[in-house]
ZAMARGU-4260 file (C-alpha; in steps of 0.2 Angstrom, whole numbers, plus 5000, padded with zeros to 4 digits):
<rodrens>
0) 5609/5574/5709 | 5624/5568/5719 | 5624/5556/5734 | 5636/5554/5747 | 5647/5538/5746
5) 5642/5532/5764 | 5623/5534/5760 | 5614/5522/5772 | 5596/5528/5772 | 5584/5533/5758
10) 5567/5542/5763 | 5555/5542/5749 | 5540/5551/5745 | 5524/5540/5746 | 5521/5544/5728
15) 5537/5537/5722 | 5538/5519/5717 | 5552/5509/5724 | 5561/5494/5715 | 5575/5483/5720
20) 5590/5482/5710 | 5585/5464/5707 | 5568/5469/5699 | 5575/5482/5688 | 5589/5471/5682
25) 5578/5456/5679 | 5565/5467/5669 | 5579/5474/5658 | 5588/5457/5655 | 5571/5449/5650
30) 5569/5462/5637 | 5585/5457/5630 | 5582/5439/5630 | 5589/5432/5646 | 5581/5417/5655
35) 5581/5415/5673 | 5582/5402/5688 | 5581/5408/5706 | 5586/5401/5722 | 5582/5408/5740
40) 5582/5400/5758 | 5591/5402/5774 | 5607/5392/5771 | 5616/5384/5756 | 5609/5396/5742
45) 5626/5401/5735 | 5632/5383/5733 | 5616/5379/5724 | 5617/5394/5713 | 5635/5389/5709
50) 5633/5371/5705 | 5618/5375/5693 | 5628/5388/5684 | 5644/5377/5683 | 5634/5363/5676
55) 5625/5374/5663 | 5643/5381/5658 | 5650/5364/5656 | 5636/5359/5645 | 5640/5374/5633
60) 5627/5386/5640 | 5631/5404/5645 | 5626/5404/5663 | 5630/5418/5676 | 5628/5417/5695
65) 5621/5434/5701 | 5610/5443/5713 | 5614/5441/5731 | 5629/5430/5726 | 5640/5433/5711
70) 5638/5448/5700 | 5624/5462/5702 | 5609/5458/5690 | 5611/5475/5682 | 5629/5471/5678
75) 5623/5459/5664 | 5614/5472/5654 | 5623/5474/5638 | 5630/5457/5637 | 5624/5443/5625
80) 5609/5434/5633 | 5611/5417/5643 | 5605/5410/5659 | 5605/5421/5675 | 5605/5410/5690
85) 5600/5422/5703 | 5602/5421/5722 | 5588/5430/5730 | 5588/5436/5748 | 5574/5441/5759
90) 5580/5459/5759 | 5579/5460/5740 | 5561/5452/5741 | 5555/5467/5752 | 5555/5478/5737
95) 5553/5466/5722 | 5537/5462/5712 | 5540/5452/5696 | 5528/5443/5684 | 5523/5425/5689
100) 5533/5418/5674 | 5549/5428/5675 | 5559/5413/5682 | 5559/5397/5673 | 5560/5388/5690
105) 5564/5393/5708 | 5569/5384/5724 | 5565/5389/5742 | 5579/5378/5750 | 5574/5380/5768
110) 5567/5394/5780 | 5575/5394/5797 | 5578/5408/5810 | 5588/5421/5802 | 5588/5440/5800
115) 5575/5442/5814 | 5584/5458/5819 | 5577/5466/5803 | 5561/5456/5800 | 5555/5455/5817
120) 5548/5438/5817 | 5547/5421/5808 | 5530/5425/5800 | 5537/5440/5791 | 5553/5432/5786
125) 5544/5416/5780 | 5532/5426/5770 | 5546/5436/5761 | 5555/5420/5756 | 5539/5412/5749
130) 5535/5427/5738 | 5548/5420/5726 | 5536/5406/5722 | 5524/5420/5714 | 5537/5425/5702
135) 5541/5408/5694 | 5533/5395/5682 | 5537/5382/5695 | 5544/5382/5713 | 5552/5368/5722
140) 5550/5369/5741 | 5548/5359/5757 | 5560/5345/5753 | 5570/5346/5770 | 5570/5331/5781
145) 5566/5319/5767 | 5575/5303/5764 | 5583/5301/5747 | 5568/5291/5739 | 5556/5304/5744
150) 5567/5318/5737 | 5566/5308/5720 | 5548/5307/5721 | 5546/5326/5725 | 5556/5331/5711
155) 5549/5319/5699 | 5564/5310/5694 | 5573/5294/5698 | 5592/5291/5701 | 5595/5306/5711
160) 5607/5297/5723 | 5618/5292/5709 | 5619/5310/5702 | 5626/5317/5718 | 5635/5302/5724
165) 5653/5307/5730 | 5650/5326/5728 | 5650/5340/5741 | 5630/5337/5742 | 5631/5319/5746
170) 5628/5320/5765 | 5613/5320/5776 | 5614/5340/5778 | 5616/5345/5760 | 5607/5331/5750
175) 5590/5341/5750 | 5600/5356/5742 | 5607/5344/5730 | 5590/5339/5724 | 5585/5357/5722
180) 5600/5359/5711 | 5595/5344/5701 | 5577/5351/5699 | 5584/5367/5692 | 5596/5359/5680
185) 5582/5349/5673 | 5571/5364/5671 | 5585/5372/5661 | 5586/5356/5650 | 5601/5347/5656
190) 5602/5328/5655 | 5608/5316/5668 | 5626/5315/5660 | 5627/5334/5661 | 5620/5335/5678
195) 5632/5322/5684 | 5647/5331/5677 | 5642/5347/5686 | 5642/5338/5703 | 5658/5330/5699
200) 5667/5345/5695 | 5659/5356/5708 | 5672/5365/5719 | 5664/5372/5736 | 5664/5391/5739
205) 5677/5397/5752 | 5672/5397/5770 | 5658/5384/5768 | 5664/5370/5779 | 5681/5372/5771
210) 5695/5360/5777 | 5710/5371/5783 | 5723/5359/5790 | 5725/5343/5801 | 5738/5346/5816
215) 5743/5331/5826 | 5727/5322/5822 | 5716/5337/5825 | 5705/5342/5810 | 5702/5361/5808
220) 5687/5367/5797 | 5682/5385/5792 | 5664/5387/5791 | 5664/5406/5793 | 5649/5408/5782
225) 5638/5400/5795 | 5631/5417/5801 | 5615/5410/5808 | 5612/5397/5821 | 5603/5386/5808
230) 5619/5386/5799 | 5630/5383/5815 | 5619/5367/5818 | 5622/5361/5801 | 5641/5364/5802
235) 5642/5354/5818 | 5631/5340/5811 | 5643/5339/5796 | 5657/5334/5807 | 5650/5317/5809
240) 5655/5307/5824 | 5671/5318/5827 | 5669/5327/5844 | 5669/5346/5840 | 5678/5360/5848
245) 5667/5374/5842 | 5672/5393/5840 | 5656/5403/5839 | 5650/5421/5841 | 5649/5437/5833
250) 5635/5450/5829 | 5619/5441/5833 | 5604/5441/5820 | 5591/5439/5833 | 5588/5420/5832
255) 5586/5410/5847 | 5602/5404/5854 | 5593/5389/5864 | 5588/5382/5847 | 5605/5374/5845
260) 5606/5367/5863 | 5602/5349/5857 | 5615/5347/5845 | 5628/5356/5856 | 5624/5343/5870
265) 5625/5329/5858 | 5641/5333/5847 | 5651/5347/5855 | 5664/5345/5869 | 5667/5363/5872
270) 5662/5381/5864 | 5674/5395/5863 | 5665/5411/5862 | 5670/5427/5853 | 5662/5444/5848
275) 5647/5454/5854 | 5636/5438/5857 | 5649/5429/5868 | 5640/5432/5885 | 5623/5429/5878
280) 5628/5413/5870 | 5637/5408/5886 | 5622/5411/5896 | 5611/5401/5884 | 5622/5386/5882
285) 5633/5385/5898 | 5620/5372/5906 | 5622/5361/5892 | 5640/5362/5886 | 5657/5368/5893
290) 5659/5387/5887 | 5674/5398/5888 | 5672/5417/5884 | 5687/5421/5874 | 5682/5437/5866
295) 5695/5438/5852 | 5697/5425/5838 | 5716/5422/5842 | 5712/5418/5859 | 5698/5405/5855
300) 5709/5397/5841 | 5724/5395/5854 | 5712/5388/5868 | 5703/5376/5856 | 5720/5369/5848
305) 5727/5367/5865 | 5712/5357/5872 | 5709/5347/5856 | 5714/5329/5856 | 5718/5317/5841
310) 5702/5313/5832 | 5693/5329/5836 | 5688/5344/5825 | 5691/5362/5828 | 5676/5371/5819
315) 5674/5389/5816 | 5655/5390/5814 | 5650/5406/5822 | 5631/5407/5821 | 5632/5426/5820
320) 5637/5439/5808 | 5656/5445/5808 | 5654/5464/5807 | 5658/5467/5826 | 5676/5462/5823
325) 5679/5459/5805 | 5674/5467/5789 | 5665/5452/5783 | 5664/5433/5785 | 5678/5430/5772
330) 5690/5440/5783 | 5685/5431/5798 | 5688/5414/5789 | 5705/5419/5783 | 5710/5425/5800
335) 5705/5408/5807 | 5716/5399/5794 | 5731/5410/5797 | 5730/5407/5816 | 5728/5388/5814
340) 5743/5387/5802 | 5753/5399/5813 | 5751/5387/5827 | 5756/5373/5816 | 5773/5381/5813
345) 5777/5387/5830
</rodrens>
């Protein structure tokens, strides 16, 4: 049977079982001797998967990031077994049912408004995320908004602060994700020296709060991966005390724009809006912060850079998907970097 390359919908008979690629791949890999760790959540999944896989690799273990980030799980069939560090999305969990001991350990990083355009409401989205716990020997969850000492108690280890000190995860926003990463590394048998080495050597993924340039004292940051309003809020918070010129907008995911009004009021001097959600975001935010509807990214960058003063940050943290104007969030981030650097040379 042949299928068209642009296949977008499958209508199945009620008598036909449906499996996700994730489930099929994990079942096959388990028979071949692979071991598994899993990560899900609303933001930060890929970075946790990467730091765990990197730490295991540095310790001499075969570890492959796969699933929603990295390689497809089925792509590993035929290779020598090792550790599969699996990023799991809510979309994948819709059609995944795995044994309760498939994953040696799993982490549910955070559950915030996202993909409501698909799932309808938070109760459905939340229940999908927490399905992962039923597929793991142990599941770590609910650690957000806890101070460092409570993270140590929750994870059952001391010295967490020293392990992540000076790393990408050593800040108020990402520290809980660092704790989840430590717990998963320990579940895979790494000691403190190996864990610390993993954090020290970690290089963040592109378009995750990535520094682009500093121009006349204005810091420019690409956080194009922030495709939800929860991620936008985190991106603004990570700018610290620097006043923010925020470029936001794109294809909305159904989350409530008013949910970020408090942090916009507190940290953002002006918002430069692009994409399909520009008018909607402007209507929701204009009472709290100055908003300019720019439409296109080039106009937003030009306006933000013109307005920005020394000591401020121009931040691309869209809070929406990219598909209305770009092929993906990576293309959007690369366009932002080009526009910033072009302005520097003119």
